[in-house]
C-alpha positions in Angstrom: -15.5 -42.1 53.2 -16.5 -40.1 56.4 -18.3 -43.1 57.5 -14.8 -44.9 57.7 -12.6 -41.8 59.5 -15.7 -42.0 61.9 -15.3 -44.9 62.5 -11.6 -45.3 63.2 -12.6 -43.3 65.9 -13.6 -46.4 67.7 -10.2 -48.2 69.6 -12.1 -51.7 69.0 -12.8 -50.7 65.1 -8.8 -49.3 64.4 -7.8 -52.4 66.0 -9.9 -54.9 64.0 -9.6 -53.0 60.5 -6.1 -52.6 60.5 -5.0 -56.2 61.4 -4.8 -57.5 57.4 -3.0 -54.4 56.6 -0.2 -55.6 58.7 1.2 -58.1 56.5 0.9 -56.0 53.3 2.3 -53.8 54.3 5.4 -55.4 55.5 5.9 -57.1 52.4 5.7 -54.0 50.3 8.1 -52.0 52.6 10.7 -55.0 53.0 10.1 -55.5 48.8 10.8 -51.5 48.5 13.4 -51.4 50.5 15.5 -54.3 49.5 15.2 -53.4 46.0 15.8 -49.5 46.1 18.8 -50.5 48.8 20.5 -52.5 46.3 19.8 -50.4 43.1 20.7 -47.6 44.8 24.4 -48.7 46.8 25.0 -51.1 44.1 24.3 -50.3 40.5 23.3 -46.1 40.6 26.4 -44.6 39.1 28.9 -42.4 41.7 28.6 -39.0 41.6 30.8 -36.8 39.1 32.0 -34.5 42.1 31.3 -36.6 45.1 32.0 -40.0 44.2 30.3 -43.0 45.7 30.3 -40.7 49.0 26.8 -39.5 47.8 25.3 -42.7 48.6 24.0 -41.9 51.9 21.3 -40.0 49.9 18.8 -43.5 49.7 18.8 -43.1 53.4 19.2 -39.4 54.7 16.6 -37.9 52.0 13.8 -40.5 52.5 14.6 -40.5 56.7 14.2 -36.9 55.9 11.2 -36.5 54.3 9.0 -39.3 56.4 10.7 -36.5 59.0 8.6 -33.5 58.5 5.7 -35.7 56.8 5.2 -37.6 59.9 5.3 -34.3 61.8 2.5 -33.0 60.4 0.7 -36.4 60.9 0.9 -36.1 64.6 0.2 -32.2 64.5 -3.2 -32.9 62.9 -4.1 -36.0 65.5 -3.4 -33.3 67.7 -6.0 -31.2 66.4 -8.1 -33.6 65.8 -7.8 -34.6 69.9 -8.0 -31.1 71.2 -11.3 -29.7 68.9 -13.2 -33.7 68.8 -12.1 -35.3 71.7 -11.1 -38.6 69.8 -8.8 -41.5 71.7 -7.6 -43.0 69.1 -6.1 -39.5 67.8 -4.0 -39.2 70.8 -3.2 -42.4 70.7 -1.8 -41.9 66.8 0.0 -38.5 68.4 1.9 -40.6 70.6 2.8 -43.0 68.1 4.4 -40.5 65.7 5.9 -38.8 68.7 8.5 -41.4 69.3 9.2 -42.9 65.8 9.4 -39.4 64.5 11.8 -38.6 66.5 13.7 -41.9 65.6 13.2 -41.2 61.6 14.6 -37.3 62.2 17.5 -38.9 64.3 18.7 -41.2 61.3 18.0 -38.1 59.5 20.5 -36.0 61.7 22.9 -38.6 61.5 22.9 -39.5 57.8 23.1 -35.9 57.0 26.0 -35.8 59.4 28.2 -38.6 58.3 27.5 -37.0 54.5 28.7 -33.5 55.4 32.3 -35.0 56.3 33.8 -36.0 53.1 31.8 -33.0 51.4 32.2 -30.0 53.9 35.3 -31.0 55.8 33.0 -31.1 59.3 30.5 -33.0 60.7 28.5 -30.4 61.5 27.6 -26.6 61.1 25.0 -24.3 62.7 23.1 -24.1 59.3 19.7 -23.1 59.2 18.2 -26.5 57.3 20.1 -28.4 60.3 19.3 -26.4 62.6 15.8 -26.5 62.2 16.0 -29.8 61.7 17.6 -30.5 65.1 14.5 -28.0 66.5 12.4 -30.5 64.9 14.1 -33.8 67.1 13.6 -31.8 70.1 9.9 -31.1 69.2 9.4 -34.6 69.0 11.5 -35.7 72.4 9.2 -33.0 74.0 6.2 -34.4 72.6 7.7 -38.2 74.2 8.2 -36.2 77.1 4.9 -34.5 77.9 3.0 -37.7 77.4 5.5 -39.2 80.2 5.3 -36.1 82.7 1.5 -36.1 83.0 -0.4 -38.9 85.1 -3.9 -37.8 83.9 -4.0 -38.7 80.2 -6.3 -35.8 79.2 -4.2 -33.2 80.2 -1.0 -35.0 78.5 -3.4 -35.3 75.5 -4.2 -31.6 75.7 -0.3 -30.5 76.3 1.3 -32.7 73.5 -1.8 -32.1 71.0 -0.7 -27.9 71.6 3.1 -28.4 71.5 2.8 -30.2 68.1 0.6 -27.4 66.5 2.7 -25.1 68.0 5.6 -26.6 66.5 4.4 -26.8 62.8 6.0 -23.6 62.3 9.0 -24.9 62.1 8.1 -27.0 59.4 7.6 -24.4 56.8 11.2 -22.8 57.8 12.8 -26.7 57.1 11.5 -26.2 53.6 12.4 -23.0 53.1 15.7 -22.3 54.9 18.0 -23.0 51.8 16.4 -20.5 50.0 15.7 -17.9 52.8 19.3 -18.2 54.1 23.1 -18.4 53.2 23.3 -22.5 53.6 26.0 -24.9 52.9 23.4 -27.3 52.8 22.5 -28.2 49.1 18.7 -27.4 47.6 16.0 -29.7 47.6 17.0 -32.8 44.8 13.0 -32.9 44.6 11.1 -30.3 43.8 6.7 -30.5 42.8 7.4 -27.8 40.3 10.2 -28.8 38.5 12.5 -31.7 37.2 14.5 -33.3 39.8 18.6 -32.2 40.4 20.1 -35.5 39.8 19.6 -37.9 36.6 17.3 -40.2 36.6 19.7 -43.3 37.5 19.6 -41.8 40.8 16.5 -40.6 40.9 14.9 -43.7 40.0 16.1 -45.6 42.9 15.8 -42.8 45.2 11.9 -42.2 44.7 11.9 -46.6 45.6 13.4 -45.9 48.9 11.0 -43.0 49.6 8.1 -45.4 49.0 9.8 -48.1 51.4 10.5 -45.1 53.7 6.6 -44.6 53.7 5.2 -47.7 53.9 8.0 -48.7 56.8 6.7 -45.7 58.7 3.0 -46.4 58.2 4.0 -50.3 59.3 5.2 -48.9 62.2 3.0 -46.2 63.4 0.5 -49.0 63.2 2.2 -51.4 65.3 2.6 -48.8 67.9 -0.8 -47.3 67.5 -2.2 -50.9 68.2 0.0 -51.4 70.9 -1.2 -48.2 72.4 -4.6 -49.8 72.1 -4.3 -52.8 73.8 -2.6 -50.9 77.0 -5.2 -48.2 77.5 -8.6 -51.1 76.6 -7.0 -53.7 78.2 -10.1 -53.8 80.6 -12.8 -53.8 78.0 -14.6 -56.9 77.1 -13.3 -56.9 73.3 -9.5 -57.5 74.7 -10.2 -59.7 76.8 -12.3 -61.7 73.8 -8.9 -61.0 71.3 -6.9 -62.6 74.1 -9.0 -65.4 74.6 -10.2 -65.9 71.0 -7.0 -64.4 69.0 -9.4 -61.9 67.2 -11.7 -59.1 67.5 -15.5 -60.1 66.5 -17.4 -57.1 63.9 
């Protein structure tokens, strides 16, 4: 296991080993997202209070899950980059930042759309919503820092520090509905208890969450591989790839 993780630190080996993963991730994510969307939007029963407006949960909750989990992945990559100076970890951090920002934006927008019929307004300065907005700005901050420095090593250190400092916001997002009065509903899925929704709604939601995770993994890998090629463009193995279409073992 540790040998495999160590090898992933090599841009050439990382690019080669992830190549066969892409079609499988694409197939699985497409299957899960399509089946989950049809199941949730067409066959799940309407909510007895919110009617059909609740169905945006099948986009909102998975996007919010990815926003939080993706930040932890980005921060972990930042820690590896700071401690062990592994180039691929900085590339992972950069790849996670843009995709995480997009997922957080989707979570915020779908939350606003859901909030209008539920709360009567598009936006409130609720603890959960505000901390999610902070998360969005943290992602954008990492993206901006990568572009602000010409020296990649300096940019990597700055982004890693910001990513690690920003992790303090994640527990706040998780616990905000418990710590403060909040219009936002409590967590739908809890690791310590049963879900707060009917099984006919919960099951397609789980399928959508799994689909979003697979799609996120696919998007990060595609971005990472693009970043590897950009940074290693003068390497012999990239020239070999351009000539033969494959990377030798």
